[in-house]
Structures are given as structure tokens and as C-alpha cells.
C-alpha positions, 0 to 999 in steps of 0.5 A: 119220401117226399122232397120239397121243390127246388127254390132260387139258387142256393149261396156261396155257403151251401155252395161249400157243402154241396160240394163237399158232400159231392166229393165224400160220395165220390171217395166213399162207397157210392156208386157213380152213375152215369147220363148221358141224354137227348133234348127232343123237342121243347112244345110249349112254354108259358111264362104267365104259369111259369113252367114248359112242357117238353120230350127228352130221353135220358140214358142211366148207366149203373156200374155195379157188381150187386143190385140190391143183393141181387148180383148182375149175371141174376139181374133178369131183363126190366126187372124194375123191382130190384133195380127200383130197391137200388136206383130209381130217378124221381122228376123233381119239377114235374107236375104233369107226366104225360108219357114215361116209358122204361127200359132195363138191360145189360149193356153186353159190352161190358158185363158189370153195367146196367143201363135204364133208358127213359122215353120222359115226356111231361109239364115241368116247373121253371121260374121265370125270369122276366125283368128284360121282358120282351128282350127275355132269355129263360134257361129251361131246366129238369131236375132228376135227383135220385130217391136214393141218398148221395151216401149211395147214389152220385150222377156224372156226366158220361162222355161217350156219345158214339153209339147215341144217336141225338137228333137236332132240336128244332123249336120254329116248327113248334113254338114260332114266339122262341128261339134255341140259343143253346143246345141242352146242357147239363149239370151235376149238383146236390139236393142239401138236406134244408131242401128235402123232408128227410134232412139227407143229401141227395144227388141232383141232375139237371138238364137245361135248354136257353131259349129266347123269345123273338121281341119283334111281335111285342115291339111292333104291336105294343111299343109302337103302338104305345108310342103314337098314341103319346106322340100325339101330343104333338098336335096339341099346340094346334088348339088355342090356349085359351079353348082349355075344354077343348085341350083337357078332352083332346088329352084326356081322349089320349089317356083313356086310349092308352087306359083301353090299350093296356087292359087290352094287352094285359093278357098278353103280358105275364103278371108278375109282382115286379115290374118289367122292361115293357112296364117301365115303358108304360109306365113312361107313356102314363107318366107323360100324358097325365104331366101334359094334363096337369100342364093344360090344367094349371095353363087354364087357371093361372093365365099367366103361364099361357105365354109359356105354354109351347115352353113347356111343351116343349120341354116334356116333348124333349123328355119324352124323347130321350126317354125314347132313346134310353130305351131304345139304347138300353134295348139295343145293348141287349141285342147287341150283346147277345149277337155277340154272345151268338157269334162266340157260341157259334165259333166254339160250337164250330171248334168242338166239332172240327176238334170232335171230328179229329179225335173220331177220325184220330181213334178210327185210324187207331182202330183201324191199325189196331185191328190191322196189328192184330190180323198181322199177328193172328197171321203171323201166329198162324203161319208159324204155327202152320209151320210148326205142324209142317215140319212135325209132319216132314220129322215123322215122314223121315223117320217113318222112311228111316225105319222103312229102309233098316228094315230092308 
């Protein structure tokens, strides 16, 4: 079966169809596959090539009495031939496979449960959103699709992580220009018929990690250098208005310096069809340089404008300062909004951890209490059995004694 790559987000009509298909799958004979996961590492993020490399672990729990016509009790360890006929996960947006390891075994706690564990490492395609570059955030998603249609299989998140050891992922040792904003989170959705070649509904499970670009490098190496080049126009009034050749040479030199710098940094910025925040700033810098060059040319042609040359340059300088203030304000707003979001996330995660610790302590207390209650019940049953045995033995001895006395 060939599946088309999922592009973009469906509209509201498609979301309604997906929700309806998922509800039908839950009420029909579809088998629920419970999913739990751990994102181990993100080794590289290529916004130019729109892909990323990661390493993760995912576990599928299938709760069904028969798998591909064979009973769960008849299923052997790592019997992938039977398992692939019943359930086979496909990593939809994987472009380069490095390693896929699979283990299949039965759950000893629940005899009808089968666990399929996968350790996956590879490169995955992801459409990056770079309108706010270099202040951008990216959602890196791994799309897992069941090979079987939605009428047979659908994904559902598994809430039990008690026996699932998850290591904290840290990007600082691997990617110096990215920061982890939010831990991996999952979303269950539906792949619509117009997104597959078989025109069927398929269950889809997304493992997503939110990362944020470190913008300090781009601010000091791109923004600040362009700002210095354009700000050198402040020395233009030191050249006499009548010396038009030197004035034009000075402005053209600054313009060529900006062009050379733009060419040198073009290999470090993404090549996309739309303008980013950095592109808008560079375009504004070139606009100021070209405007000043036209002003010098106009003053050299029309000598009656030489008296207001300082005023025209002053107005351009004010516009240049206003442009920088607007750009800095917008970037600061983005950074402040993210800091507020981070504080909310930290508070939420802290509350969640406290709630989970309280819940685990309550569960442990209840489990311990239940264990002691069971032990007390067992001890009481043993005591009653001993008393009954002792009474039976005592009765038999009394009867035998009476028989011996009667015989005497």
C-alpha cells in the first residue's frame, strides 16, 4: 500500500469527517492499539532541507484475542509474520532510515495483551514555518500510520507509564542553536481518503517535539552588522554638498558592502518562497541606502535643493530610527510572549508533577493497604483452618478415649 505524504492541516470540514470516522471506528469492530513513547534524542534540525533526525522508542499494546487468525496463546515470541498481517506501523514522513529494531512479546500480566516495541532512528520530513526567523519555533512531528484501514485498527494514547522509564531529553549537548520548549506530546488523528492512494481512512498518531531557535547568534552577526553599515550614513553630512562625486562614492560603497554581506550570509539563511523577519529587515536596510543614493543624485542635479539637503537626510534618519524601533518592539513582543508561555508551562508541569506524585503516593498507600488487608484475610483464614483442624483432632481423640474407657 502506498500512502501520500500528509501536507498541511485539513480544514474544518475534514476535521469533522476525521472525528466522525474515529467515532465510528471506536463503536465498530476496530481494535484499539494503545501507544506510549519516549523521544530519546533529536540529533539534527535542517530548516533549509526541511527535515530533522531523531531517535525515539514507541510501544504498541494490542488487546485482542486473535491476531491474524491465530490465538494470542498460540503466538510465539517475535512472530512478526502473523503480527504484520494484523498490525503493521508505517512511519509516514521518514525519508532516511538509520535503524529500526522491533521486539514482540506477550504481556504476562494480561494474557490477551501483545506488546510491539520499536526503537527507531532516522531522518523525517517536516514543513518548517520560518515567517519569524530567527525568532521561530518549530513543531517536529513523527507521523505513524497503521497499514491496516481504520475499520480494523485505530490508535489511542496509553496513560499508564508506571513501568515505563523515560530519560529527559536535552538538546544543549547536541544542538547548540536550538532549545527544547516542550517535551514530546502525542496526538491521535485520522488520515483522510484524499490523502491516501487506496481512498480509505487510516488511523494516524503524531509524536511531536516543540523546539525554539537561539536567536542571539543571528542578532549579533546579521542584524547588528547591517545596522552598522546603514548607520554609517550618519557621516554623510561631513562631505560637502557640492562634492557630489565623493558623496555618491561613499553611499555606493556602503551599498556594495551591504550587498556583499547579504551574499555572504545567504548560505546560512533558509531559501524559501516567502519573506522572513530577517529578510524584511534587510530589505528595509537596502531601501534606506538606495533612498539616500537617489537623494544625493537629485541634489547634485538640482542645485536649488542643496539648502534642504540636511533636512532631507535628517528625515531619512528619523525614518530609519523608527524602522528599527518598530522591528525591535516586534521582536521583543515575540520574546516576552514566549517567556510568559514558558512560565505557564513550568507552573503547569509543576502542578502536574505534584498531582502525579500525590496520585502515585495514594496509589501506593492503597496498594499497600490492600496487600495488608489480603494478608490479614489470609492469616485469619489460616487461623480458622487451624482452629477447625484442632477441633477435629480434639473430637477424634475424645471419641477414641471414650471408646477405650467403654472397653475397659
